[in-house]
N, C-alpha and C positions, 0 to 999 in steps of 0.2 A: 866457177863454184855454183853448185846447184842447191837451192834453198827451198824447203817445203814449209809452207805456212799452213798450219792446221787451224781453220776457222776464218770466216770472212764477214764478221760483223763490222761495225764502224771502226773499231780499234784495229782489227785485222786489215781492213782496207787501207787505213792510214799507214800501217807498217809497210804494206806492199807498195804503196805509192812512192816510197823513197828508196826502193830497191829496183834493180834492173829487171824489167819484165821478162826478158828472154832467159833469165836465170831462175825464174820462179815456177813452182808448182803450187797451186792452191788446192788444199785438201779439205773437203767439207763433209758434214753429216746432215746438213739442213738443205732442203730443196730451194728455199728462198736465197740462201747464201750461194748456192750453186748457180742459180740464175743471175744473181748479182755479179758474180765473178766472171761468168761467161760473157755477160753484157760488156764487161770491161776488157774482154779479149785476153783473159789469162788462160793458161793451161790449167784445166780443172780435173780433179779426180773426186768422184762422189763415193763415199763409203756408207755402207748400211749400218755398221756398228764398229766398235773398237775391239778388234781381236787380231790374232796373228795372221789369219788368212786375208782379212781385209787390208791390214796395214801392208801386207806383202804385195798388194797391187801397185804400190808406189814405186816409181822408177828410182834409179840410183840418185841419192842426194847426199850432200855434205853436212848441211845444217838443218835442223828441225826447229821451227818456231811455233810453240803451242800457245794459241790464244783463243781457245774455245770459250764461249760465253759462260757456260756452266762450269763452275769451279771443280766439282767432283769429277766430271768427265775429263776435264783438262788434266787433273792429277792422274787419273787412271790412264789417260793417253801417254803421259810422260813415263809412267811405270812400264807400259807396254813397249814404248819406243826404246827405252833403255835396255829392256830384256832382249829385244830383237836386234838392236844395233848398239852393242856395248862401247863401240869406239866413236860413235857419232857425237857431234856437239848438239846439245839440246838447250834451247832458250825457251823460257816459259813466262807467261804473264801470271802474276799472282794477285788476285783481287783482295784477299784478306791476309793481312800481315801475320796473323796467327797460323796461317798455313805454310809459311815459308819453310819451316823445318821439315814439313812433309815432302815438299818438292826436293829439298836437299837430300832427304833419305831416298827419294826416288831416283837420284842420280842426275838431276838437272845441272847443267854446266853453268848457267847464268839465269838470274831472275830479273824480270821487269816488274817493278811495283809502281803503277801509275800514281799512287797516292804518296809516294816517298821520293823526294828529290833532295839530295844532300846539298848542304851549303857549298861544299867544295865544287860540286858539279855546276851549280848555278853560277858561282863566281866565274868559272871558265866559260859558261854559256853566255854570260853578259858581255864578255869580251869578243864574242863571235856572233854577230847578228844573224847570220845565215843559220847557224846551229840553233839559236834561240827560236827562230821561225819553225824549224823542224820539230824541236821539242814541244813547242806549243801546239803544233798540228797533231802530233802523235799522242801526247800525254794530256795536256791541259784541256783541250776541247772535248776530250772523252769523259771528263769529270767536272767537278766544280772548283778546281784549283785556280788560283789567281795570284799574281803579284800585287802588292799594295804598299803604298807609302803612308805611314801612320804618324801624324804629328803628335808629340807628347803634350797634352793639355796642362794648364796650371794645376798644381797641387795633386798630380796623379800619384798613384801608389808606386810608380817607377822612378819618380823624381829623386835624384840623389843616389840611385842604385847603380852598381857597375854591371855592364853587360854580362861578364862571366858569372856573376852571382845570380842572375835571373834567367839566363839562357835556357837551362834545362827545365826550370819550373814553367816558363811560358810555353815551351815546346810540349810539355806533357799536359798542362791545363787546357790549352787551346788547340793542340795539334797543329802548331805553326812552327815554321823555321825562321829564325831571325838571321837574315843574310848579312846585313850591314847597318850602318847608321850614318846620317848626315848631320854634322854639327855646323849650322850656318854661321856661327860666330867665328869659326876657324876656316871653313872651306865649303864649297858647294859639292865637293866630291864625296862619293860613297867610300867609307872606311869599312872594309870587309872583315867580318867577325873571324873568318878562317885564317886571317893573317896574324891572329893573336892580339888584335887590337882590343884593349879592355877599357873602353870609354865610360866615363861617368855620365849617366843620362840626366839631362836637364830639360826644363820646359822649353818647347820650341824645337827640340831635336826631332829628327825624322827617322823612324825605324823602317827598314826595308824588309818585308816579310813575304813568305809564300805559304799558302795553305788553302783550306776550304773557305769559300766565300762567306758562308754563314759563320764560321769560327772567327774569321777576320772581323766581321761586324760585331760579334759578341765581345771580342777583345777591345775594339774601339769603345763600345758602350761601357765596359767595365773601367776603362781608363778615365772616362768622364764621371762615372758614378762613385768610384772608390778613391778616397783621398788618404794617402799615407797608410794604406792597408786597412782602413776602416770605412764602413759604409756611411 
């Protein structure tokens, strides 16, 4: 299976690292990315711009992975690829969630959003350490995302609330995903939210979350500052 990766910045290189080099073509628009890919001994095609003639230089491929650093160029690339190759699978990195619908309209087969990792996927990842390492390499290191264990302090605004009642609010207010909870009075094991576990949050419980490092810190500070929903 021949895979064409369009773009070779840090993210593109991480994607390439976990694929078989002999199956890859690295397609770049940037001279620095070209030099970087050639230094790593990849097959490289340098395009001058995104148009039918230039894209036509690419040899036969089965899957295109569009990870150009510039979002507008990446979207235009996807449109061009879909027009030229209506039956090919196109995977695209989307940096801005608001642009997801544009990529779908462009005919992209699958989206990679580095800022969005669902709780279901993380639950699976946590059970597979090798997969966790790969996801951290490709996604987390390219952003400011992090896992965190947050201890519920005394008199916090979450004390006495149920997970299902606050899950969506916390996700929207702090751009965090609550993956699970540890109730040390019952067990040291993580109870995953995705299993339908609706635990009542108490002082000393530990929330397992993933999100932007700065948002995690803001959430921790608010838990300390706001008691029972009041400052």
